[in-house]
Every structure is written in C-alpha cells, then in structure tokens.
N, CA, C and O of each residue as an XYZ file, in Angstrom:
560
protein
N    -125.097    194.266    -25.824
C    -124.351    195.136    -26.807
C    -125.093    195.403    -27.920
O    -126.057    194.989    -28.564
N    -124.207    196.318    -27.889
C    -124.657    196.785    -29.884
C    -123.060    196.319    -30.703
O    -121.934    196.816    -30.690
N    -123.659    195.155    -31.351
C    -123.040    195.634    -33.131
C    -121.374    195.819    -33.541
O    -121.120    194.736    -34.069
N    -120.081    196.661    -33.565
C    -119.824    197.572    -34.087
C    -119.856    197.539    -35.574
O    -118.927    196.858    -36.009
N    -120.676    198.088    -36.572
C    -119.780    198.301    -38.350
C    -119.497    198.519    -38.562
O    -119.596    199.489    -39.313
N    -118.249    197.639    -38.045
C    -116.320    197.960    -37.993
C    -115.634    198.568    -39.804
O    -114.478    198.796    -40.158
N    -117.110    198.666    -40.673
C    -116.579    199.463    -41.984
C    -116.471    200.283    -41.825
O    -115.415    200.821    -42.159
N    -117.158    200.768    -41.398
C    -118.090    202.618    -41.111
C    -117.113    202.736    -40.271
O    -116.780    203.910    -40.429
N    -116.318    202.218    -39.349
C    -115.355    203.039    -39.359
C    -113.513    203.636    -39.252
O    -112.540    202.978    -38.885
N    -113.574    205.278    -39.786
C    -111.723    205.435    -40.077
C    -111.233    205.261    -39.417
O    -111.519    205.181    -38.223
N    -110.134    205.112    -40.029
C    -108.819    204.141    -39.635
C    -108.238    204.858    -37.839
O    -107.600    204.464    -36.862
N    -109.021    206.181    -38.331
C    -108.283    207.282    -36.643
C    -108.925    205.928    -35.542
O    -108.332    205.218    -34.729
N    -110.840    206.000    -36.097
C    -111.778    205.313    -34.964
C    -111.332    204.021    -35.028
O    -111.757    203.141    -34.279
N    -110.842    203.918    -35.528
C    -110.649    201.685    -35.939
C    -108.921    201.958    -34.819
O    -108.606    201.389    -33.774
N    -108.472    202.587    -35.289
C    -106.970    202.869    -34.345
C    -107.182    202.487    -32.907
O    -106.670    201.580    -32.250
N    -108.390    203.742    -32.462
C    -109.148    203.924    -31.584
C    -110.027    202.638    -31.007
O    -110.412    202.823    -29.853
N    -110.289    201.782    -31.405
C    -110.891    200.842    -31.390
C    -110.308    199.670    -31.490
O    -111.021    198.761    -31.064
N    -109.523    199.420    -31.796
C    -108.505    198.255    -31.193
C    -107.518    198.129    -30.252
O    -107.362    197.163    -29.506
N    -106.889    199.072    -30.299
C    -106.421    199.948    -29.032
C    -107.149    199.491    -27.808
O    -106.678    198.710    -26.981
N    -108.666    200.191    -27.745
C    -109.139    199.559    -26.911
C    -109.966    198.189    -26.306
O    -110.663    198.036    -25.303
N    -109.448    197.051    -27.668
C    -110.427    196.035    -27.236
C    -108.458    195.274    -27.052
O    -108.265    194.136    -27.481
N    -107.502    195.909    -26.542
C    -105.957    195.573    -25.866
C    -105.591    195.103    -27.471
O    -105.922    193.921    -27.558
N    -105.084    195.538    -28.655
C    -104.661    195.059    -29.754
C    -104.203    196.216    -30.414
O    -104.690    197.343    -30.503
N    -102.869    195.565    -30.990
C    -101.741    197.011    -31.372
C    -102.704    197.719    -31.925
O    -103.784    197.267    -32.303
N    -102.304    198.963    -31.993
C    -102.343    200.429    -33.006
C    -102.105    199.601    -34.294
O    -102.952    199.666    -35.186
N    -101.013    198.831    -34.445
C    -100.834    198.440    -36.440
C    -101.512    197.550    -36.641
O    -101.274    197.041    -37.737
N    -102.458    196.978    -35.970
C    -103.248    196.560    -36.791
C    -104.706    196.182    -37.092
O    -105.300    195.143    -37.381
N    -105.173    198.063    -36.810
C    -105.919    198.749    -37.358
C    -105.653    198.808    -38.098
O    -106.534    198.537    -38.914
N    -104.271    199.187    -38.725
C    -103.816    199.722    -40.904
C    -104.441    198.638    -40.933
O    -105.609    198.547    -41.310
N    -103.508    197.373    -40.407
C    -104.146    195.783    -41.407
C    -105.976    195.387    -41.690
O    -106.660    194.688    -42.438
N    -106.084    195.983    -40.986
C    -107.921    195.358    -40.343
C    -108.137    196.103    -42.038
O    -108.503    195.514    -43.055
N    -107.882    197.107    -41.928
C    -108.577    198.406    -42.640
C    -108.437    198.570    -44.325
O    -109.309    198.880    -45.137
N    -106.477    198.124    -44.616
C    -106.622    196.825    -45.887
C    -107.658    195.833    -45.733
O    -108.756    195.835    -46.289
N    -107.143    194.884    -44.825
C    -108.253    194.012    -45.462
C    -109.713    194.257    -45.989
O    -110.359    193.601    -46.807
N    -110.204    195.910    -44.964
C    -112.008    195.991    -45.246
C    -111.711    196.620    -46.736
O    -112.193    195.998    -47.683
N    -111.046    197.661    -46.976
C    -111.010    198.962    -48.415
C    -110.214    198.573    -48.829
O    -109.448    199.531    -48.929
N    -109.739    197.730    -49.214
C    -108.497    197.679    -50.145
C    -108.704    195.515    -51.053
O    -108.976    194.989    -52.133
N    -108.233    195.020    -49.252
C    -108.531    193.805    -50.617
C    -110.277    192.767    -50.292
O    -110.587    191.606    -50.556
N    -111.168    194.113    -49.509
C    -112.907    193.443    -49.325
C    -113.433    192.398    -49.079
O    -114.338    191.859    -49.716
N    -112.866    192.000    -48.064
C    -112.739    190.740    -47.778
C    -113.913    190.945    -46.897
O    -114.429    191.930    -46.368
N    -114.237    189.249    -46.934
C    -116.236    189.560    -46.406
C    -116.547    189.081    -45.022
O    -117.508    189.171    -44.257
N    -115.111    188.421    -44.996
C    -115.738    187.401    -43.141
C    -113.773    187.985    -42.538
O    -112.903    188.481    -43.254
N    -113.692    187.598    -40.803
C    -112.682    187.715    -40.401
C    -111.428    187.171    -40.130
O    -110.403    187.488    -39.527
N    -112.145    185.653    -41.199
C    -111.522    184.403    -41.621
C    -109.946    184.990    -42.096
O    -108.805    185.212    -41.691
N    -110.586    185.031    -42.927
C    -109.954    185.996    -44.690
C    -108.439    186.649    -44.353
O    -107.471    186.522    -45.102
N    -108.431    187.645    -42.594
C    -107.176    188.293    -42.196
C    -106.273    187.722    -41.719
O    -105.963    187.654    -40.530
N    -105.319    186.841    -43.454
C    -104.713    186.004    -42.489
C    -103.395    186.446    -42.061
O    -102.615    185.565    -41.701
N    -102.826    188.241    -42.027
C    -101.771    188.755    -40.968
C    -102.330    188.852    -39.627
O    -101.739    189.677    -38.930
N    -103.402    188.183    -39.006
C    -103.719    188.963    -37.830
C    -104.540    188.118    -37.305
O    -105.467    187.495    -37.823
N    -104.011    188.138    -35.877
C    -103.657    186.715    -34.676
C    -104.696    186.157    -35.120
O    -105.370    186.820    -35.908
N    -105.205    184.629    -34.726
C    -106.362    184.533    -34.354
C    -107.000    184.219    -33.417
O    -107.962    183.474    -33.606
N    -106.741    184.597    -32.319
C    -107.536    185.830    -31.072
C    -108.384    186.725    -31.306
O    -109.539    187.016    -30.997
N    -106.946    187.372    -32.369
C    -108.179    188.879    -33.100
C    -109.595    188.435    -33.504
O    -110.549    188.349    -32.731
N    -109.600    188.209    -34.601
C    -110.680    187.390    -35.282
C    -111.455    187.400    -34.752
O    -112.184    188.373    -34.556
N    -111.637    185.751    -34.112
C    -112.154    185.578    -32.861
C    -113.104    186.953    -31.942
O    -114.013    186.954    -31.113
N    -112.381    187.895    -32.565
C    -112.470    189.172    -30.595
C    -113.628    189.559    -31.782
O    -114.814    189.234    -31.720
N    -112.904    190.433    -33.015
C    -113.361    190.926    -33.347
C    -115.096    190.146    -34.409
O    -116.180    190.730    -34.389
N    -114.912    189.173    -34.970
C    -115.862    188.778    -35.182
C    -117.065    188.576    -34.259
O    -118.246    188.728    -34.572
N    -116.546    188.187    -33.003
C    -117.686    188.281    -31.617
C    -118.790    189.383    -31.911
O    -119.984    189.305    -32.203
N    -117.556    190.874    -31.639
C    -117.895    192.160    -31.461
C    -118.664    193.418    -32.246
O    -119.379    194.327    -31.825
N    -118.015    192.918    -34.083
C    -117.908    193.519    -35.252
C    -118.923    192.823    -36.190
O    -119.124    191.614    -36.307
N    -119.554    193.915    -36.869
C    -119.848    193.136    -38.577
C    -118.869    193.937    -39.037
O    -117.877    194.593    -38.719
N    -119.950    193.424    -40.402
C    -118.237    193.367    -42.139
C    -119.618    193.401    -42.740
O    -120.264    192.354    -42.767
N    -120.337    194.977    -43.425
C    -121.145    194.590    -44.046
C    -121.429    194.643    -44.852
O    -120.949    195.746    -45.115
N    -121.912    194.358    -45.710
C    -122.383    193.636    -47.294
C    -123.173    193.337    -47.644
O    -123.979    192.676    -46.988
N    -123.353    193.720    -49.007
C    -124.832    194.184    -49.626
C    -124.984    192.646    -50.479
O    -123.966    191.957    -50.414
N    -126.193    192.032    -51.293
C    -127.074    190.924    -51.604
C    -127.416    191.990    -53.119
O    -128.144    192.950    -53.372
N    -126.765    191.443    -53.599
C    -128.208    191.852    -54.842
C    -128.873    191.398    -55.839
O    -128.552    190.835    -56.885
N    -130.185    191.831    -55.211
C    -131.809    191.360    -54.982
C    -131.865    190.543    -56.591
O    -132.095    189.375    -56.905
N    -131.458    192.072    -57.579
C    -132.076    192.331    -58.735
C    -131.042    193.089    -59.409
O    -130.737    194.165    -58.895
N    -130.358    192.671    -60.625
C    -129.953    193.972    -62.119
C    -130.636    193.530    -62.874
O    -131.049    192.394    -63.108
N    -130.842    194.984    -63.508
C    -131.245    195.269    -64.788
C    -130.044    196.102    -66.293
O    -129.042    196.817    -66.276
N    -130.323    195.897    -66.650
C    -129.254    195.879    -68.142
C    -130.334    196.484    -69.192
O    -131.239    195.973    -69.853
N    -129.860    197.733    -69.055
C    -130.659    199.187    -70.268
C    -130.433    198.612    -71.711
O    -129.281    198.193    -71.822
N    -131.390    198.424    -73.164
C    -129.953    198.754    -74.357
C    -129.052    199.529    -74.145
O    -128.025    198.850    -74.146
N    -128.738    200.875    -73.903
C    -128.323    201.743    -74.098
C    -126.940    201.722    -73.315
O    -126.260    202.704    -73.614
N    -126.005    200.414    -71.892
C    -125.701    200.555    -70.839
C    -125.816    200.242    -69.553
O    -125.421    199.391    -68.756
N    -126.272    200.895    -69.584
C    -127.188    201.773    -67.972
C    -126.932    200.588    -66.956
O    -127.240    199.772    -67.825
N    -126.590    199.658    -65.698
C    -126.723    199.109    -64.584
C    -127.745    199.558    -64.039
O    -127.877    200.770    -64.208
N    -128.681    198.976    -63.332
C    -129.531    199.310    -62.850
C    -129.457    197.831    -61.739
O    -129.826    196.702    -62.065
N    -128.813    198.282    -60.237
C    -128.915    197.219    -58.935
C    -129.884    197.601    -57.819
O    -129.967    198.752    -57.391
N    -130.649    196.526    -57.349
C    -131.810    196.779    -56.658
C    -130.673    195.922    -55.074
O    -130.182    194.803    -54.924
N    -130.684    196.524    -54.666
C    -129.466    195.203    -52.717
C    -130.268    195.405    -51.712
O    -131.128    196.249    -51.459
N    -129.923    194.659    -51.279
C    -131.345    193.894    -50.445
C    -129.575    195.021    -49.000
O    -128.358    195.196    -48.960
N    -130.648    195.293    -48.355
C    -129.330    195.981    -46.837
C    -129.401    194.351    -46.121
O    -130.293    193.652    -46.602
N    -128.642    193.774    -45.153
C    -128.057    194.135    -44.012
C    -129.734    192.965    -43.492
O    -130.010    191.766    -43.455
N    -130.626    194.695    -43.100
C    -131.594    194.325    -42.073
C    -132.337    193.878    -43.141
O    -133.289    193.668    -42.389
N    -132.747    193.556    -44.171
C    -133.734    193.330    -44.949
C    -134.595    194.129    -46.042
O    -135.235    193.628    -46.967
N    -134.404    196.112    -45.574
C    -134.463    197.324    -46.834
C    -133.860    197.022    -47.999
O    -133.220    196.034    -48.359
N    -134.077    197.738    -48.377
C    -134.168    197.853    -50.528
C    -133.133    199.113    -50.768
O    -133.154    199.972    -49.886
N    -132.323    199.289    -51.760
C    -131.816    200.074    -52.266
C    -131.177    199.688    -53.201
O    -130.631    198.609    -53.429
N    -131.307    201.252    -54.147
C    -131.271    201.304    -55.362
C    -130.057    201.790    -56.293
O    -130.187    202.991    -56.531
N    -128.844    201.199    -56.933
C    -127.873    202.446    -58.188
C    -127.796    201.762    -59.004
O    -128.178    200.611    -59.215
N    -127.164    202.627    -59.626
C    -127.407    202.863    -60.681
C    -125.786    203.972    -61.531
O    -125.284    205.083    -61.356
N    -125.478    202.377    -62.727
C    -124.284    202.413    -63.163
C    -124.378    203.164    -64.231
O    -125.582    203.040    -64.460
N    -123.819    204.115    -65.359
C    -124.830    204.547    -66.040
C    -122.658    204.781    -66.947
O    -121.679    204.861    -66.206
N    -122.535    204.830    -68.664
C    -121.393    205.178    -69.024
C    -121.535    206.389    -70.217
O    -122.208    206.059    -71.194
N    -121.254    207.061    -70.218
C    -121.033    207.871    -71.116
C    -119.380    207.967    -71.655
O    -118.307    207.450    -71.344
N    -119.933    209.050    -72.748
C    -118.677    209.340    -73.919
C    -117.281    209.853    -73.057
O    -116.170    209.610    -73.527
N    -117.487    210.819    -71.338
C    -116.730    210.789    -70.952
C    -115.933    209.635    -69.997
O    -114.774    209.754    -69.601
N    -116.773    208.567    -69.741
C    -117.036    207.291    -68.886
C    -117.678    207.594    -68.065
O    -118.284    208.666    -68.085
N    -117.742    206.811    -67.161
C    -118.824    205.643    -66.421
C    -119.205    206.884    -64.695
O    -118.407    207.257    -63.834
N    -120.482    207.121    -64.814
C    -121.075    207.618    -63.917
C    -121.902    206.598    -63.189
O    -122.361    205.577    -63.700
N    -122.125    207.202    -61.215
C    -122.599    206.426    -60.887
C    -123.692    207.161    -59.596
O    -123.714    208.088    -58.787
N    -124.501    206.033    -60.078
C    -126.078    207.331    -58.646
C    -125.910    206.661    -57.064
O    -126.052    205.439    -57.020
N    -125.682    207.210    -56.048
C    -125.445    205.177    -55.141
C    -126.885    205.854    -54.424
O    -127.243    206.974    -54.788
N    -127.611    205.154    -53.470
C    -128.548    205.913    -52.798
C    -127.629    206.450    -51.400
O    -126.410    206.305    -51.306
N    -128.265    206.916    -50.644
C    -127.551    207.141    -49.372
C    -128.633    206.987    -48.071
O    -128.517    207.190    -46.862
N    -129.389    206.673    -48.661
C    -130.949    206.974    -47.537
C    -131.671    205.424    -47.869
O    -131.540    204.888    -48.969
N    -132.514    204.753    -46.646
C    -133.426    203.997    -46.875
C    -134.879    205.074    -47.559
O    -135.930    205.535    -47.115
N    -134.467    205.077    -48.270
C    -136.296    205.553    -48.745
C    -135.937    207.213    -49.208
O    -134.877    207.682    -49.622
N    -137.397    207.945    -48.933
C    -137.208    209.870    -49.241
C    -138.309    210.472    -48.505
O    -139.420    210.090    -48.138
N    -137.538    211.680    -48.400
C    -138.707    212.194    -47.300
C    -139.834    213.043    -48.711
O    -140.839    213.752    -48.685
N    -139.426    212.773    -49.216
C    -139.784    214.319    -50.693
C    -141.410    213.568    -50.172
O    -142.079    214.054    -49.260
N    -141.774    212.479    -50.864
C    -142.947    211.858    -51.300
C    -143.398    212.142    -51.783
O    -144.574    212.329    -51.470
N    -143.096    212.346    -52.577
C    -143.774    212.360    -54.064
C    -144.566    211.549    -54.351
O    -144.584    210.546    -53.637
N    -145.801    211.656    -55.801
C    -146.374    210.213    -55.999
C    -146.131    209.987    -56.869
O    -146.951    209.161    -57.268
N    -145.300    210.227    -57.721
C    -144.869    209.396    -58.635
C    -143.323    209.032    -58.785
O    -142.848    208.858    -59.907
N    -142.417    208.902    -57.439
C    -141.981    208.509    -57.588
C    -142.160    207.116    -56.144
O    -142.844    207.243    -55.129
N    -141.359    205.974    -56.509
C    -141.673    204.301    -56.282
C    -140.981    204.450    -54.494
O    -141.592    203.850    -53.610
N    -140.022    205.074    -54.217
C    -138.736    205.165    -53.468
C    -139.924    206.135    -52.591
O    -140.695    205.647    -51.765
N    -139.880    207.609    -52.973
C    -140.643    208.575    -51.753
C    -141.725    208.030    -51.486
O    -142.105    208.269    -50.340
N    -142.531    207.241    -52.218
C    -144.499    206.923    -52.069
C    -143.460    205.903    -50.867
O    -142.389    206.498    -50.987
N    -143.304    205.240    -50.266
C    -142.545    204.140    -48.537
C    -141.755    205.679    -47.305
O    -141.132    205.478    -46.262
N    -142.099    207.123    -47.947
C    -141.783    207.893    -46.801
C    -140.057    206.948    -46.982
O    -139.647    206.096    -47.770
N    -139.196    207.980    -45.291
C    -137.633    207.684    -45.229
C    -137.879    206.801    -44.576
O    -138.869    206.919    -43.853
N    -137.098    205.526    -44.532
C    -136.790    204.889    -43.304
C    -135.563    205.204    -42.689
O    -135.535    204.632    -41.600
N    -134.676    205.766    -42.861
C    -132.756    205.632    -41.813
C    -132.129    206.555    -43.247
O    -132.820    207.042    -44.141
N    -130.883    206.593    -43.142
C    -130.530    207.176    -43.346
C    -128.931    206.155    -43.819
O    -128.342    206.531    -42.806
N    -127.931    205.285    -44.480
C    -127.156    204.074    -44.604
C    -125.892    204.422    -44.387
O    -125.288    205.261    -45.055
N    -125.381    203.717    -43.328
C    -123.426    204.174    -42.894
C    -122.951    204.738    -43.995
O    -123.364    205.469    -44.896
N    -122.138    204.293    -43.735
C    -121.112    204.224    -44.153
C    -120.693    203.476    -45.540
O    -120.353    203.706    -46.700
N    -120.987    202.287    -44.496
C    -119.801    201.274    -44.787
C    -121.278    200.733    -45.803
O    -120.679    199.819    -46.371
N    -122.572    200.666    -46.340
C    -123.775    200.177    -47.347
C    -123.295    201.148    -48.158
O    -123.419    200.918    -49.361
N    -122.567    202.592    -47.715
C    -122.320    204.170    -49.290
C    -121.738    203.203    -50.128
O    -122.238    202.727    -51.148
N    -120.382    202.887    -49.504
C    -119.381    202.234    -49.997
C    -119.484    201.364    -50.477
O    -119.023    201.476    -51.613
N    -120.127    199.753    -50.158
C    -120.529    199.084    -50.547
C    -120.729    198.960    -52.216
O    -119.954    198.463    -53.033
N    -122.627    199.867    -52.527
C    -122.122    200.409    -54.210
C    -121.306    200.336    -54.616
O    -121.304    199.544    -55.558
N    -120.396    200.810    -54.408
C    -119.460    200.834    -55.178
C    -118.642    199.730    -55.561
O    -118.357    199.365    -56.702
N    -118.382    199.359    -54.727
C    -117.754    197.966    -55.435
C    -116.946    196.973    -55.699
O    -117.242    196.149    -56.564
C-alpha cells in the first residue's frame, strides 16, 4: 500500500480521507491546522488528536519535510538554500530582498526538461514534479 503524502491534501481531500479511516470529519481541520499553521514534524505532536488516530495516521501517512543540505548568503543578502528531498533528490530555493520587500524563487520540479548546456539543473534532465507539500515546505 502506498503511503499518503498527507500535507499535500487539501482540506476537503483530508476530510474525505479521515472519514474513510473512521475518524470524525472535525479531525481533518485539527490535523490541517497542525500541518499548515503549527508546522509539526510528527503525528505525536498533534496533542488534541487521539493516540489511536495518531498511530493510524503514522502507519499510513508521511509528513513531508525538507533537509537544508546547504545555505549560502551573498553580500547583497540574497540567501540560497539547497534542500534535500525525502527521496534524496535536491532542489534550490532563493530568497531575495528588494526595496519593496522580499521575493522568493522556489522549485516546482526536480531537474528541467529544457536541457540548457549552461544550466546545472537543466544538464541533469527532468526527474519529476514536486508534490504540493514539497513546494510549501520551501516557504515554511
């Protein structure tokens, strides 16, 4: 059985999922808050969810998180993160500060289909699209 990337589910998808597990629909909103507002890394941290439900979720679901493999800060304050994904692939995210505020460039794919010879990402070719959870994790 394939594990569920629970953080990639919308609230309505999560509601259907928890009902299929035999949990109450209100648990979906509780879980959603833990995942997207409190940014927990494990089901054990979800203290208002029953222990049995947390164990059931842990047995079937993953909470995707990224590992910072490298962080570089340039003289102008730009920060580049190299993240290692759960499958071992790596992506980059860049945080830039401008007069008007901050801007972030985040990855949506591992690799690139363009194949540009001047670009390290393109030279490796396209590997896969990122999940919603992997994209969101870059800005948390």
